[in-house]
N, C-alpha and C positions, 0 to 999 in steps of 0.2 A: 169667293167667285163661283166656283161653281153648283153650290148648292142653291146657288140665286135664281130668280124665277124674270121671265122677261115677257111683255104681253103684248101680243102684234095681233093690231087689228086690219086686215087687210080680204078687201074682198076676189084682186087678181088673184090668181091660185098659183099664179108663174111667179107672181114676185115675192107671195107670202114664203114659197119654195124657198126661194131664195135669199131674204132675211131670214128665212130659220133657220138656213146651212149656217150662215154668218155668225149668226149670233151662236152657234152650238160651237162653230172653230172656236170664239174667243172664251169656251168657255160657263156660258147663260147658257140657262135651262128652256127656251122660247117655249111658250105657250102660245099657239090659234086661239085667239078670243068665242071664234064658235065652238069650240070645242073645252070648252073652260070648265072643267067641274067644277062645282060649287062646293068642293071640299078645300077646292085647292086659292078660295079667293083670301082668307087668312094668312098664309105666307107672303114670305119676305119677301116684295118684289122689288127691283131695282127699276123696272124702266118701263114702258111701249114706245110699240114703233106703230104710228100712225100714217096708215098710206089711201088706197083707192075709198076712200069711205062719203061716202052725201051726205049723210044726214051726223049732223052732231049731235046730234037727240042722243044718238045710237052709240057714238064713241061715249056721251056722259054716263047712257046705262054702264056698257061696260067698267068704265071706270069707276064709277060710286058701288060695285058690287067687291071693290077691290078694300074696301073699309074708307075709316076715314082720313090716311093719306094719298085716298086715289088720286084728287084732284091738283096738289102737291107731286106727283110723279114724274119724274124728268121725263118727256117726249122724244125720239125720233124722230120726223116728219119728214115725207116724201115731199120734195120741194114743190111734185106738179100736182098733190093732193089738194081735192076739194076743201081743203080745211086746211090749209097752210095759213091762208092770210089771215082768216080768223085767230086761228093759232097766237099766229105772232103779234096779233094787233092785241091780244088778251094782256091786261097788266097784269093779271094773278097770276100768267102763264107766260108770260115771256120771256122772262129770268132763266124759266125750265126746258126750253125748246130749241133744239138746235135740225137744221134741215140737213139733208141730203139727196147727193141725185140719184137718179134712178138712168140707165142701169147701175147698179152700187157697184163702188168703187170701194174695197177692202180697205183703202188707208183713211180715204175719204169717212168712215162707216167706223175706223180706230178711235180719230180723233175727235169725233163726234161725241165719243162715248168718254173719252180720256176729259172734255171738256163736260159733260153735265157733269160725270162723279168728282172733278173737283169744284164743283159748283156747288154742289149740295151733299158734300159730304166733307165739311172736317178732316183733318189729317190730324190724326193722335200723334204725338212728340216723338214715339218709339216709330214711326212711320213717316219721318219726315224727307227721306232722301227720295228721288224721285228713279223711277226707273226699277225694271226686275230683271236686270241681267246677270250673268252666272258674278259676276267679282261685286255688284250691287250689293247681290245676294249674301257671300261671304260677309261683303262689311257689317250688313246690318245683323249677321248672326255675331260676328264676333264684338259687335256696340251690346246687343242683348250681353253678352257674357261679360264683360268686365264693367257695365254699368252698375252692379249693386255694391262693388268693392271699392273702397277708396287710394285702388293699387295706382301709379304714379302711367300715366299712358303718353307713348309717343308717335304723333301721327304724322307720318313721311308721306311726300307725294311732290307731285309739283306744282306750281305755283298756279291758281284756278283751280284747284281740282276738285275743293272744299272741305279743304284742311277745317276748318276755323265752325263748319257746320259738324263735322264729326262732332266736337268736344261741344258744343251748344247742348247737342242732340245724346252725347254721354249725362253730362249736367243734366238736361232735362226728363231723363229715362234714372234719375240715381238718387239718393234718399237724402243729397242735399236741394235738389230742385230746387225747396223755398227758399234758397237760402242765394247769395250774389253768385252769379258768371263774371267776372273781371276778367278783360284780356290784354294784353298790353304786349305792340310791335318791337319784340328785342332790337328788331337792326334797323327801326324808324327812330330809332336817339340814340344820342349822341354819347359814347361811349361815359364821358364825364356824368354825363347827367341822368342816367340810368338806374346808379343805386337808391340815388333821390326818391327814382319814380316807382323803384320796388317795394324800401324800404319806411321811406317819408322823412321826413327833416324836420334838426328840431329851430325855433329861429333864430336867428342869427348863426345858423351854421356855416353859411359861406355866404358873399354878395348877391343878393336881391332876397335874400330868406327871411321876409317882412313877418313870417307867421308861420307857425307851426304848418305841416301839415301833414296826414297820412298818406301811407304808402298803398301801390295796390294789396301788397299782402295784407294788410289791415282790412281795406275798403271788401275781399273778397273773405273776410275769418268767417268762417262755418258751409262756404260754399266752396265754389272750384275756381284755378286762377290758372289762365290760360296763356300760356307766352308760347307767341307768335312764333317763327324766325331765328330759334333758338342758337340754329348756325350761326348768325353773326353776331353773339355776344362776345366781346374780348374776354381773354385769356384772365386776366383780373377780377372780371366780373363774375366769371364763371369757380371761380375758388372761392367768392363771398357767398353765391348761389346754393355751390355745394352743400358749403357749413349750414346753411340753415333748415336746408334738406336732410340733412341728416338730425341736427340738432332741435328741430323746428322753435328755432328763436331767432329771434334777428334783433338787432335794434335801430334807431332812428337814424339818422347821417346827423352827427353832430350829438348825441345822447348817448347816456352810458345807460340807460336804464333797458335792461333784456326784455322784452315782448315773446311769449307765447303765440304760437300762431296754428290751426285748425282749419289745413285748406285741402282739397285736392289738387295735385298738380297734372296738367294738360300742358306738355309741348310738343312743337310745330316745326319742323323744316321741310324745306324742299332739295337739301343740303345732303352728301352720301358724309355721315356725319363718322363711318368709320373710314375713309380716306382722307376725312380732315385730321382724326387721331391719330394714323401714319404720318400727315405734314407737320405734327405740332398744334395745330387750330384748333383741336377741342381735347377733350381731357377724356381722358378712358375713364376716370373713374365715375363721375358725371354723368357721362353716356348708361353707364351702369346703371344710377343714381333714377333715371328720366326712363329705361329702356326697358319697364319690368311687363308693359306691355306694349309691345309693336305690335302698329295698327297702319299698314299700306294701303294708301288711295288708289287706285288704280286711273291713270288717263284716259279722255275720253275716250281720242281711238283706239279702246281697249273694249269702250265700251258700247259703239255704236248702232246696239239695237235700243240705245236707251234714248236717241236723237228725235223721236217723234212725241215719247212723252216729257224729254224735258222742254219741247218747243211748248208743248202744251202747257204746263206749268210756267214759263214765262210769257207768255201769251196771258194767263190770268190776271196775272202780276201787271202786266200792260193795262189789260182792260180794269183793274181798280186804281190806281194812276190815271186814269181818262184816258188812255190812249188804246188806239182801234189791234183789235187783233188779225193776225195775217196768216195765209196758210203757206203752203210751200208745196210746189208741184212733185212729179213724183220724180222728175227729171231735176229740180231744183236738190231733193232731195238725195238722189244718187250723189253730187256734185259734193253735198256737204258731206257726204260721205266715205270717198276717197280724199276729200281733207283730211291733214293732219294733224290740226288743230293744236298747235306748241300753245296757244292759249288755256284751253282747254273748257271745263263748262262756263268759264266767268266769260272769256271768246264768243260764245255761241250765245249765251246774255245778252251780249253787246250789237251781236250782228240781227239777231233776233229785234231788238228795241231800234237799231237803223233802220232795216226793215221795214218796220211798221210804222215810224215815221217820213219814210219815202214811199209806199205804200199800202195805204190805213187801207182796209177791209178786203187788199186786191189778193191774189193768187203770187206768189214770189215764183218765177220764172227761172231754171237754170242764166238762160241772158241780162237777168235782172242784177242777179246777187256781183255784189265787188268782184273785181277781179282775178282775186289769188284764188276765190271759191268756187269757179268757176270751173275751169279743169279744161277739158274739149267737148265745147256744143255737142250735145247729141241735134242729130240736123229741125226735126221739129221745133226747139227753139227761137232758130235763126229769125230775128224779124226778116218781113218781106224787103224794106232797105240795104240790111244787112246782106239778100240775096241779091242785089243788085251793086253794089260792092265785092263781093266776090265773081260775080258774074265778070265784069270788068276787069278783075284781078285775075284770070286764066283759069285752067284747072288745076295749078301749082296750091291753091289755096282751097279751091270748093272740092277738091279729094282728099281736104283733111277733114271736112264735116259730111262723109259718106257719100257725096254726089258724086253718079257718072256721065258722062256724056259731056264731056268738055265744060263745066259748070251748067249745062241746064237744068234750070228745075223742073221741069218739067218730063223727068226722065224721074221713074222709077229709083231711089239706094236700094243695092244688094243686101240689105238691111231690114230693105221695108221703110217705111216711116207713121207716123200718125197722121193720118190725112187732114182729121179737125184740126188739129194744132198748127199741121202746116199753114191749110187756109187761112187762117186766122191771125200766124204771122207776116203772110204776104199782106194783107187786108190792114195790119195795123202800121207796116210798112208805109203803103200806099195814100192814105189816113193821116199820118204823121205828113208825107211828105205833101199832100193837097195844104193843109191846112199853114206849114211853113209859106207857101206859095202866095194863102191866101192872108198871112198874116194875122193866123189865129182865128181869122174871121169864120164861122159856121156857114152859114149864109154863099159865102163866097167857094168855102171849099168843098162843099155840095155842088155847084155847079161845075166844080174841074172833074168830077166823081159823077156824074151824069146819075145822082138819085136828090129824092126829096130832102130839104133839111127835118125836116122830123124822124126819117130815115137814119139820118148821121145821124142825128141827135143820140139815139137810141145805141147804137153802136156805140159811140163815145163811151158813154154809160155802163157799156157793157165790158168796155177793154180798161177802165179806166183813166180814162183819160179827156173825160171833161173837166177838170180843174185847170188844165192848161191851154182852154179857148175861151176867144169874146166871144159875147151875144154879140148877136144877128141873124 
């Protein structure tokens, strides 16, 4: 990343300095278009920022000087740029453009860069994990170290932390990558059926065995067998698995012909196996057979700096599935960072999808989050309707949200507030009340608010409320 270049096409000197500083801080090497030496035209350009540029031919000239890839270069475009509309409408470029508002916000810039990168560059299998936090860098380093060998790996970690992804990544980075990766959840299959699932069975071996069937060991021949939730396996089954791991020979249920197997074993569990050994629930010899190379996945609460990257990744997946992407406001991100995430990355993925359904193309504020994620809302996240309710409830409620002056929203809180967001919250609350009184009819609501109907329609679009109203 640090050796990459980023072209800055911006005639406003103040803005140019701002974007250059931000890109430098993020590890890029930005170059102003008007100062670009010809010698740099052939370098590895990673994107371009387009700001106050009136002439599209001028932009085309700069991009064409970068070589054949110039027209496909990812573009960060200032939302108020004269070229923003034409660039978004360009069928070739539309998928390569991300808008950023000015004055520049670091969070939005980072999010836009991640979105462009994930859209333009396929992630190689050795870098499938999202996030650059310290814990994830250590996990990636361990994966790279163990992948080339056939050693058994025991992946530990809480539910939803990505243990199967670890197993798949190890397989994809190993010499066995061209052979099958077969997974089985040992805790989801009844103990009496698990032996057949693992080793297969012969026809007539038991009631319902109407034909011979291969087990997972045979299906994974030459590849990798992933034994998920190994800690839930019964003791009798543990004995049979241990024999196979020691001798690399098994027999189908109902058969007597030994079969050799060549599979790599990766197991995973959210349980404390050493504690289970002390309680007699897990065999110590099987534990040491599986735990040649233990690898622990960190819970999400220990890698919160990866939240923006994870959300960006989930947004891209939603877009591929036909859903809309969403943005989280700084206050919403703050609330998510204070949450404990017992369901880890899986829970975050579910939340992003839920909010994408509820608020397509919108910005999710802390007040929009499900209740358990909100924590204590900052003052700028409280809607106008909520302000009125708090005023009626008295100072006990309003003081919780940082208001002084007996719940008077006209009094500046001690910690200050974001005036723009604060006024927007009040405006949204009043618009919703007017719409409720007018039964959702825009024209009637506009009369109550003493504004033109077209003005109210624009505000409804601005705040993402247009889908809740009736024409009129």
